[in-house]
C-alpha positions as CSV (number, residue, x, y, z in Angstrom):
1,M,78.0,97.8,106.3
2,S,75.2,99.7,104.6
3,T,72.0,97.7,104.0
4,N,68.6,98.0,102.4
5,R,65.5,96.5,104.0
6,I,63.6,94.4,101.6
7,R,59.9,93.5,102.1
8,L,58.5,90.1,100.9
9,D,54.8,89.4,100.4
10,I,54.4,85.7,100.6
11,S,51.7,83.0,100.2
12,Y,51.9,79.3,101.1
13,H,49.9,76.1,101.4
14,G,50.7,75.0,105.0
15,R,49.9,71.3,104.8
16,D,53.5,70.1,104.2
17,F,55.3,72.8,106.2
18,S,56.1,72.5,109.9
19,G,55.1,76.1,110.4
20,W,57.0,79.3,109.6
21,A,60.0,79.2,111.9
22,A,63.2,77.4,110.8
23,Q,63.8,74.2,112.7
24,P,66.6,71.7,112.3
25,G,65.5,68.7,110.2
26,L,62.1,70.1,109.5
27,R,60.6,71.6,106.3
28,T,59.5,75.2,107.2
29,V,58.6,78.3,105.2
30,Q,61.4,80.3,106.7
31,G,63.9,77.5,106.2
32,V,63.1,77.1,102.5
33,L,63.3,80.8,101.8
34,Q,66.5,81.2,103.7
35,E,68.0,78.4,101.7
36,W,67.0,79.8,98.3
37,I,67.4,83.5,98.7
38,P,71.2,83.4,99.2
39,R,71.5,80.9,96.3
40,V,69.7,82.9,93.7
41,L,71.4,86.2,94.8
42,R,74.8,84.4,95.0
43,L,75.4,85.6,98.5
44,T,78.3,84.3,100.6
45,E,76.5,84.9,103.9
46,P,73.2,83.5,105.2
47,V,70.1,85.7,105.4
48,E,67.6,85.9,108.2
49,L,63.9,86.7,107.6
50,V,61.7,88.6,110.2
51,V,58.0,87.7,109.8
52,A,54.7,89.4,110.7
53,G,53.2,86.3,112.1
54,R,54.8,82.9,112.9
55,T,52.2,80.5,111.7
56,D,51.9,77.1,113.2
57,A,52.4,73.8,111.4
58,G,49.7,73.3,108.8
59,V,48.4,76.8,108.8
60,H,48.1,78.5,105.4
61,A,48.9,82.1,104.4
62,R,47.7,84.3,101.6
63,G,49.0,87.6,102.9
64,Q,52.1,86.8,105.0
65,V,54.8,89.6,105.2
66,A,58.5,89.3,106.0
67,H,61.6,91.5,105.7
68,L,65.3,90.9,105.4
69,D,68.3,93.3,105.3
70,L,70.7,93.0,102.3
71,P,73.9,94.9,101.5
72,T,73.1,97.9,99.3
73,E,75.2,96.5,96.4
74,V,73.0,93.5,96.1
75,A,70.5,93.9,93.2
76,T,67.0,92.6,94.1
77,D,65.1,93.8,91.0
78,S,64.8,90.3,89.7
79,L,64.5,88.4,93.0
80,Q,60.8,87.7,92.8
81,H,61.3,86.3,89.3
82,R,64.3,84.2,90.3
83,L,62.5,82.7,93.3
84,S,59.5,81.9,91.2
85,R,61.7,79.5,89.1
86,V,63.1,77.6,92.1
87,L,60.6,77.6,95.0
88,P,58.2,74.6,95.4
89,A,54.7,74.9,94.2
90,D,53.3,75.4,97.7
91,L,55.3,78.5,98.4
92,V,55.1,81.8,96.4
93,V,56.8,85.1,96.9
94,R,54.2,87.4,95.3
95,R,56.1,90.7,95.6
96,V,59.5,92.0,96.5
97,S,59.9,95.7,97.3
98,M,62.1,98.2,99.0
99,A,60.8,98.8,102.5
100,P,60.3,102.4,103.6
101,P,62.2,103.8,106.6
102,G,61.1,102.4,109.9
103,F,59.4,99.3,108.4
104,D,59.6,96.1,110.5
105,A,57.4,93.2,109.3
106,R,56.7,92.1,112.9
107,F,56.8,95.2,115.1
108,A,55.4,97.8,112.7
109,A,52.2,95.7,112.0
110,V,49.1,97.2,113.5
111,W,46.9,94.1,112.9
112,R,46.8,90.6,111.5
113,R,43.7,89.2,109.9
114,Y,43.0,85.4,109.9
115,V,40.0,83.5,108.5
116,Y,38.9,80.0,109.7
117,R,36.6,78.2,107.4
118,F,34.1,75.5,108.4
119,D,31.7,73.2,106.5
120,D,28.7,72.1,108.6
121,S,26.6,70.8,105.6
122,G,27.1,67.2,106.3
123,S,28.5,66.6,102.8
124,P,31.7,68.7,102.6
125,D,33.5,69.3,99.3
126,P,36.5,66.9,99.2
127,L,38.4,69.3,96.9
128,L,38.4,71.8,99.8
129,A,39.5,69.4,102.5
130,D,42.9,71.0,102.9
131,H,41.4,74.4,103.7
132,V,38.0,73.8,105.3
133,L,37.2,72.0,108.6
134,A,34.2,69.7,108.3
135,V,32.1,69.8,111.5
136,R,29.2,67.5,112.4
137,D,27.2,70.1,114.4
138,R,25.2,72.8,112.6
139,L,26.7,76.2,113.6
140,D,24.6,79.1,114.7
141,V,26.3,82.1,113.2
142,D,24.3,84.6,115.3
143,A,25.4,82.8,118.5
144,M,29.0,82.8,117.3
145,N,28.9,86.5,116.6
146,E,27.3,87.2,120.0
147,A,30.0,85.1,121.7
148,G,32.7,86.9,119.7
149,G,31.5,90.3,121.0
150,L,32.4,89.2,124.6
151,L,36.1,88.8,123.5
152,L,36.6,92.1,121.7
153,G,39.0,94.6,123.1
154,L,42.1,94.4,125.4
155,H,42.2,91.2,127.5
156,D,44.6,88.7,128.9
157,F,44.0,85.7,126.6
158,A,46.0,83.3,128.7
159,A,43.1,80.7,128.6
160,F,43.5,80.5,124.9
161,C,47.2,80.5,124.5
162,K,50.0,78.0,124.8
163,R,52.3,79.9,127.2
164,R,55.9,80.8,126.2
165,E,58.4,81.7,128.9
166,G,58.6,85.5,129.2
167,A,55.9,86.2,126.7
168,T,52.8,88.2,127.5
169,T,49.3,86.8,126.6
170,I,47.7,90.3,126.6
171,R,46.3,91.1,123.2
172,T,43.7,93.4,121.7
173,L,41.0,91.7,119.6
174,L,39.8,94.2,117.0
175,G,37.2,92.2,115.1
176,L,35.4,88.8,115.2
177,D,32.9,88.2,112.5
178,A,31.2,84.9,111.3
179,V,29.5,84.9,107.9
180,R,27.6,82.0,106.3
181,E,28.6,81.3,102.8
182,G,26.2,78.6,101.5
183,P,27.3,75.3,103.1
184,R,30.3,76.9,104.8
185,V,31.0,79.4,107.6
186,A,33.9,81.8,107.4
187,Y,35.0,83.3,110.8
188,T,37.3,86.3,110.5
189,V,39.4,87.3,113.5
190,R,41.6,90.4,113.6
191,A,43.9,91.5,116.4
192,D,47.0,93.6,117.0
193,A,48.9,90.3,117.5
194,F,48.2,86.7,118.5
195,C,50.0,84.4,120.9
196,H,50.8,80.7,120.2
197,S,47.7,78.7,119.2
198,M,45.4,81.6,120.1
199,V,43.4,81.8,116.9
200,R,42.6,78.0,116.8
201,S,41.7,78.1,120.5
202,L,39.4,81.1,119.9
203,M,37.7,79.2,117.1
204,G,37.4,76.1,119.3
205,A,35.6,78.1,122.0
206,L,33.3,80.0,119.5
207,T,32.3,76.9,117.7
208,S,31.5,75.3,121.0
209,V,29.0,78.1,121.6
210,G,27.8,78.0,118.0
211,S,27.0,74.3,118.2
212,G,25.1,74.7,121.4
213,R,27.5,72.6,123.5
214,R,28.6,75.6,125.5
215,D,26.9,78.9,126.5
216,L,28.0,82.5,127.0
217,D,28.5,82.1,130.8
218,W,31.1,79.4,130.1
219,L,32.9,81.7,127.7
220,R,33.0,84.5,130.2
221,Q,34.5,82.1,132.8
222,V,37.1,80.9,130.3
223,L,38.1,84.5,129.5
224,A,38.6,85.2,133.2
225,T,40.9,82.1,133.6
226,P,44.5,83.2,134.1
227,H,46.0,80.0,132.6
228,R,45.4,77.7,129.7
229,E,41.9,76.3,129.9
230,S,41.6,72.6,129.1
231,S,37.9,72.8,128.2
232,V,38.7,74.9,125.2
233,P,39.4,72.7,122.1
234,V,42.2,73.7,119.8
235,L,40.9,73.2,116.2
236,P,43.0,71.7,113.5
237,A,45.4,73.9,111.6
238,H,44.2,73.3,108.0
239,G,41.1,75.4,108.3
240,L,43.1,78.5,109.2
241,C,44.6,81.1,106.8
242,L,46.5,84.3,107.5
243,E,44.8,86.6,105.0
244,E,46.3,90.0,105.5
245,V,48.7,92.1,107.7
246,G,48.0,95.8,108.2
247,Y,50.6,98.6,108.5
248,P,50.3,102.3,109.3
249,A,51.3,105.1,106.9
250,D,55.0,105.2,106.2
251,D,55.6,108.2,108.4
252,Q,54.2,106.2,111.4
253,L,56.1,103.0,110.9
254,A,58.9,103.7,113.3
255,E,56.6,105.0,116.1
256,R,54.4,101.9,115.7
257,A,57.4,99.6,115.9
258,D,58.6,101.2,119.1
259,Q,55.1,100.9,120.7
260,A,54.9,97.2,119.8
261,R,58.2,96.4,121.4
262,S,56.8,97.7,124.8
263,R,55.3,95.0,127.0
264,R,51.5,95.1,127.0
265,E,49.6,95.7,130.2
266,I,46.0,95.9,131.3
267,R,45.5,99.1,133.3
């Protein structure tokens, strides 16, 4: 059967979702979309979405990307409009487009960019409580950036990840940058990919340094640990948002997808 690959650009408020991945009996982003897309398109068969980043329960997304394959005879011109009329208020499909050849929302991505937001003012804005983590310790942004510099590049991030059977924990961190925005701190992290709970663990380690409770030698030791390190706190999900997913030029999509499917190694 001939199919078209459709790209979806998606935003959601993660508070009331049990993450991205469909799970029996739980409200998830994938589950809601896979329920409504066949209904609005009047399909007789279920659809399956492939996503750029499987966000954990409670994590938000402003720039999530997914794809699905539909029979060529299915018209998708009005899909975004139809979904806007039936989806809950905390989930929005911002754009529906025909994917170029070689596109794969997961494997063709070259980076994912997350931002974790903190408030260390001592009097956090209650209207931002769903998106910003209030912390008691004053954060030293310069110290957090110095600590982030130790983590850049290709490493085994096993100390920061919840291990999954058969999955590698080797990743390439492309950028870590903390910026003070008045009473708040925004910490941006960008990598080729992330393993389970990695971003929230990285933020836990970096804020431990930024608050003065830990030093750079501790962080070096953590990075060298070949298993999940219990001294690294995993921060709450609500401060984290997937902001953007980056893809190469259209003529490089297939090559990138093939590369990403290969198992990562540190040489």
